PyMOL CGO cylinders between C-alpha atoms (Angstrom):
from pymol import cmd
from pymol.cgo import CYLINDER

trace = [
    CYLINDER, 8.78, -1.41, -12.77, 6.08, -3.24, -14.81, 0.3, 1, 1, 1, 1, 1, 1,
    CYLINDER, 6.08, -3.24, -14.81, 3.80, -0.67, -17.10, 0.3, 1, 1, 1, 1, 1, 1,
    CYLINDER, 3.80, -0.67, -17.10, 0.42, 0.28, -16.05, 0.3, 1, 1, 1, 1, 1, 1,
    CYLINDER, 0.42, 0.28, -16.05, -2.27, 0.65, -18.21, 0.3, 1, 1, 1, 1, 1, 1,
    CYLINDER, -2.27, 0.65, -18.21, -5.73, 2.44, -18.08, 0.3, 1, 1, 1, 1, 1, 1,
    CYLINDER, -5.73, 2.44, -18.08, -8.81, 2.23, -19.84, 0.3, 1, 1, 1, 1, 1, 1,
    CYLINDER, -8.81, 2.23, -19.84, -10.94, 5.59, -20.33, 0.3, 1, 1, 1, 1, 1, 1,
    CYLINDER, -10.94, 5.59, -20.33, -14.14, 5.17, -21.88, 0.3, 1, 1, 1, 1, 1, 1,
    CYLINDER, -14.14, 5.17, -21.88, -16.80, 7.97, -22.79, 0.3, 1, 1, 1, 1, 1, 1,
    CYLINDER, -16.80, 7.97, -22.79, -20.06, 6.93, -21.35, 0.3, 1, 1, 1, 1, 1, 1,
    CYLINDER, -20.06, 6.93, -21.35, -22.60, 9.71, -22.13, 0.3, 1, 1, 1, 1, 1, 1,
    CYLINDER, -22.60, 9.71, -22.13, -22.09, 13.49, -22.16, 0.3, 1, 1, 1, 1, 1, 1,
    CYLINDER, -22.09, 13.49, -22.16, -18.69, 14.18, -20.26, 0.3, 1, 1, 1, 1, 1, 1,
    CYLINDER, -18.69, 14.18, -20.26, -19.76, 11.28, -17.42, 0.3, 1, 1, 1, 1, 1, 1,
    CYLINDER, -19.76, 11.28, -17.42, -16.48, 8.46, -18.32, 0.3, 1, 1, 1, 1, 1, 1,
    CYLINDER, -16.48, 8.46, -18.32, -15.64, 5.28, -16.92, 0.3, 1, 1, 1, 1, 1, 1,
    CYLINDER, -15.64, 5.28, -16.92, -12.15, 4.38, -16.23, 0.3, 1, 1, 1, 1, 1, 1,
    CYLINDER, -12.15, 4.38, -16.23, -10.37, 1.01, -14.78, 0.3, 1, 1, 1, 1, 1, 1,
    CYLINDER, -10.37, 1.01, -14.78, -6.31, 0.54, -14.61, 0.3, 1, 1, 1, 1, 1, 1,
    CYLINDER, -6.31, 0.54, -14.61, -4.25, -3.49, -14.57, 0.3, 1, 1, 1, 1, 1, 1,
    CYLINDER, -4.25, -3.49, -14.57, -6.72, -4.18, -10.99, 0.3, 1, 1, 1, 1, 1, 1,
    CYLINDER, -6.72, -4.18, -10.99, -9.57, -4.51, -12.80, 0.3, 1, 1, 1, 1, 1, 1,
    CYLINDER, -9.57, -4.51, -12.80, -11.30, -1.91, -10.48, 0.3, 1, 1, 1, 1, 1, 1,
    CYLINDER, -11.30, -1.91, -10.48, -13.76, 0.62, -12.70, 0.3, 1, 1, 1, 1, 1, 1,
    CYLINDER, -13.76, 0.62, -12.70, -13.90, 4.39, -11.61, 0.3, 1, 1, 1, 1, 1, 1,
    CYLINDER, -13.90, 4.39, -11.61, -16.86, 6.41, -12.79, 0.3, 1, 1, 1, 1, 1, 1,
    CYLINDER, -16.86, 6.41, -12.79, -15.91, 10.15, -13.04, 0.3, 1, 1, 1, 1, 1, 1,
    CYLINDER, -15.91, 10.15, -13.04, -18.25, 12.51, -13.84, 0.3, 1, 1, 1, 1, 1, 1,
    CYLINDER, -18.25, 12.51, -13.84, -18.95, 16.81, -13.30, 0.3, 1, 1, 1, 1, 1, 1,
    CYLINDER, -18.95, 16.81, -13.30, -22.04, 18.56, -12.27, 0.3, 1, 1, 1, 1, 1, 1,
    CYLINDER, -22.04, 18.56, -12.27, -24.59, 19.42, -14.35, 0.3, 1, 1, 1, 1, 1, 1,
    CYLINDER, -24.59, 19.42, -14.35, -23.80, 22.93, -15.13, 0.3, 1, 1, 1, 1, 1, 1,
    CYLINDER, -23.80, 22.93, -15.13, -20.84, 21.62, -17.03, 0.3, 1, 1, 1, 1, 1, 1,
    CYLINDER, -20.84, 21.62, -17.03, -22.93, 18.88, -19.08, 0.3, 1, 1, 1, 1, 1, 1,
    CYLINDER, -22.93, 18.88, -19.08, -22.82, 16.01, -16.15, 0.3, 1, 1, 1, 1, 1, 1,
    CYLINDER, -22.82, 16.01, -16.15, -25.18, 14.09, -14.26, 0.3, 1, 1, 1, 1, 1, 1,
    CYLINDER, -25.18, 14.09, -14.26, -23.45, 13.63, -10.95, 0.3, 1, 1, 1, 1, 1, 1,
    CYLINDER, -23.45, 13.63, -10.95, -22.60, 9.98, -11.87, 0.3, 1, 1, 1, 1, 1, 1,
    CYLINDER, -22.60, 9.98, -11.87, -19.45, 9.61, -10.45, 0.3, 1, 1, 1, 1, 1, 1,
    CYLINDER, -19.45, 9.61, -10.45, -16.23, 11.27, -8.68, 0.3, 1, 1, 1, 1, 1, 1,
    CYLINDER, -16.23, 11.27, -8.68, -15.08, 14.20, -10.12, 0.3, 1, 1, 1, 1, 1, 1,
    CYLINDER, -15.08, 14.20, -10.12, -11.07, 13.09, -11.48, 0.3, 1, 1, 1, 1, 1, 1,
    CYLINDER, -11.07, 13.09, -11.48, -9.97, 16.36, -9.74, 0.3, 1, 1, 1, 1, 1, 1,
    CYLINDER, -9.97, 16.36, -9.74, -11.57, 14.18, -6.70, 0.3, 1, 1, 1, 1, 1, 1,
    CYLINDER, -11.57, 14.18, -6.70, -10.02, 11.30, -7.46, 0.3, 1, 1, 1, 1, 1, 1,
    CYLINDER, -10.02, 11.30, -7.46, -6.35, 12.74, -7.76, 0.3, 1, 1, 1, 1, 1, 1,
    CYLINDER, -6.35, 12.74, -7.76, -6.81, 13.87, -4.39, 0.3, 1, 1, 1, 1, 1, 1,
    CYLINDER, -6.81, 13.87, -4.39, -7.73, 10.99, -2.68, 0.3, 1, 1, 1, 1, 1, 1,
    CYLINDER, -7.73, 10.99, -2.68, -5.17, 9.10, -4.48, 0.3, 1, 1, 1, 1, 1, 1,
    CYLINDER, -5.17, 9.10, -4.48, -2.58, 11.67, -3.43, 0.3, 1, 1, 1, 1, 1, 1,
    CYLINDER, -2.58, 11.67, -3.43, -3.98, 11.37, 0.09, 0.3, 1, 1, 1, 1, 1, 1,
    CYLINDER, -3.98, 11.37, 0.09, -3.91, 7.51, -0.08, 0.3, 1, 1, 1, 1, 1, 1,
    CYLINDER, -3.91, 7.51, -0.08, 0.03, 7.32, -0.62, 0.3, 1, 1, 1, 1, 1, 1,
    CYLINDER, 0.03, 7.32, -0.62, 1.56, 8.37, 2.80, 0.3, 1, 1, 1, 1, 1, 1,
    CYLINDER, 1.56, 8.37, 2.80, -0.72, 5.94, 4.77, 0.3, 1, 1, 1, 1, 1, 1,
    CYLINDER, -0.72, 5.94, 4.77, -0.13, 3.22, 2.16, 0.3, 1, 1, 1, 1, 1, 1,
    CYLINDER, -0.13, 3.22, 2.16, 3.28, 3.46, 2.30, 0.3, 1, 1, 1, 1, 1, 1,
    CYLINDER, 3.28, 3.46, 2.30, 3.27, 3.44, 6.28, 0.3, 1, 1, 1, 1, 1, 1,
    CYLINDER, 3.27, 3.44, 6.28, 1.73, 0.22, 6.34, 0.3, 1, 1, 1, 1, 1, 1,
    CYLINDER, 1.73, 0.22, 6.34, 4.30, -0.93, 4.11, 0.3, 1, 1, 1, 1, 1, 1,
    CYLINDER, 4.30, -0.93, 4.11, 6.84, 0.43, 6.18, 0.3, 1, 1, 1, 1, 1, 1,
    CYLINDER, 6.84, 0.43, 6.18, 5.29, -0.88, 9.71, 0.3, 1, 1, 1, 1, 1, 1,
    CYLINDER, 5.29, -0.88, 9.71, 5.10, -4.06, 8.21, 0.3, 1, 1, 1, 1, 1, 1,
    CYLINDER, 5.10, -4.06, 8.21, 8.99, -4.33, 7.10, 0.3, 1, 1, 1, 1, 1, 1,
    CYLINDER, 8.99, -4.33, 7.10, 10.04, -2.98, 10.54, 0.3, 1, 1, 1, 1, 1, 1,
    CYLINDER, 10.04, -2.98, 10.54, 7.96, -5.34, 12.11, 0.3, 1, 1, 1, 1, 1, 1,
    CYLINDER, 7.96, -5.34, 12.11, 9.54, -8.61, 9.71, 0.3, 1, 1, 1, 1, 1, 1,
    CYLINDER, 9.54, -8.61, 9.71, 13.25, -7.00, 11.20, 0.3, 1, 1, 1, 1, 1, 1,
    CYLINDER, 13.25, -7.00, 11.20, 12.09, -6.78, 14.90, 0.3, 1, 1, 1, 1, 1, 1,
    CYLINDER, 12.09, -6.78, 14.90, 10.64, -10.21, 15.00, 0.3, 1, 1, 1, 1, 1, 1,
    CYLINDER, 10.64, -10.21, 15.00, 13.75, -11.69, 13.39, 0.3, 1, 1, 1, 1, 1, 1,
    CYLINDER, 13.75, -11.69, 13.39, 16.35, -9.55, 15.76, 0.3, 1, 1, 1, 1, 1, 1,
    CYLINDER, 16.35, -9.55, 15.76, 14.39, -11.04, 18.44, 0.3, 1, 1, 1, 1, 1, 1,
    CYLINDER, 14.39, -11.04, 18.44, 14.09, -14.41, 16.78, 0.3, 1, 1, 1, 1, 1, 1,
    CYLINDER, 14.09, -14.41, 16.78, 18.28, -14.21, 16.96, 0.3, 1, 1, 1, 1, 1, 1,
    CYLINDER, 18.28, -14.21, 16.96, 18.88, -13.12, 20.09, 0.3, 1, 1, 1, 1, 1, 1,
    CYLINDER, 18.88, -13.12, 20.09, 16.75, -15.59, 21.95, 0.3, 1, 1, 1, 1, 1, 1,
    CYLINDER, 16.75, -15.59, 21.95, 18.66, -17.98, 20.03, 0.3, 1, 1, 1, 1, 1, 1,
    CYLINDER, 18.66, -17.98, 20.03, 21.84, -16.91, 21.29, 0.3, 1, 1, 1, 1, 1, 1,
    CYLINDER, 21.84, -16.91, 21.29, 20.27, -16.92, 24.78, 0.3, 1, 1, 1, 1, 1, 1,
    CYLINDER, 20.27, -16.92, 24.78, 19.51, -20.39, 24.76, 0.3, 1, 1, 1, 1, 1, 1,
    CYLINDER, 19.51, -20.39, 24.76, 22.99, -21.41, 22.63, 0.3, 1, 1, 1, 1, 1, 1,
    CYLINDER, 22.99, -21.41, 22.63, 24.33, -19.58, 26.37, 0.3, 1, 1, 1, 1, 1, 1,
    CYLINDER, 24.33, -19.58, 26.37, 22.10, -21.52, 28.62, 0.3, 1, 1, 1, 1, 1, 1,
    CYLINDER, 22.10, -21.52, 28.62, 23.20, -25.01, 27.02, 0.3, 1, 1, 1, 1, 1, 1,
    CYLINDER, 23.20, -25.01, 27.02, 26.66, -24.45, 26.85, 0.3, 1, 1, 1, 1, 1, 1,
    CYLINDER, 26.66, -24.45, 26.85, 28.73, -26.55, 28.68, 0.3, 1, 1, 1, 1, 1, 1,
    CYLINDER, 28.73, -26.55, 28.68, 30.39, -24.56, 31.63, 0.3, 1, 1, 1, 1, 1, 1,
    CYLINDER, 30.39, -24.56, 31.63, 34.47, -24.22, 31.21, 0.3, 1, 1, 1, 1, 1, 1,
    CYLINDER, 34.47, -24.22, 31.21, 36.82, -24.18, 34.29, 0.3, 1, 1, 1, 1, 1, 1,
    CYLINDER, 36.82, -24.18, 34.29, 38.90, -21.25, 34.23, 0.3, 1, 1, 1, 1, 1, 1,
    CYLINDER, 38.90, -21.25, 34.23, 42.37, -21.17, 34.80, 0.3, 1, 1, 1, 1, 1, 1,
    CYLINDER, 42.37, -21.17, 34.80, 44.59, -19.00, 37.25, 0.3, 1, 1, 1, 1, 1, 1,
]
cmd.load_cgo(trace, "trace")
């Protein structure tokens, strides 16, 4: 598994900007009563979003894998049926 990196920089006060290897920047901040300016999502909320996205993301991956296996199975079955239809008939012996 490849090593992932993250870069987080302080913009102003407690406002932070961060990005990972995907190069998508995310602003993080807190409410004014804690020195923030509401300029971004709270870090705790980002964690909650990440955790909430894991199950759907994994289900999309699994769905694609299962669909691929079903297509392969159906193609093999169709090929076997076609082969059975085109095979020459043989006489049975008594």
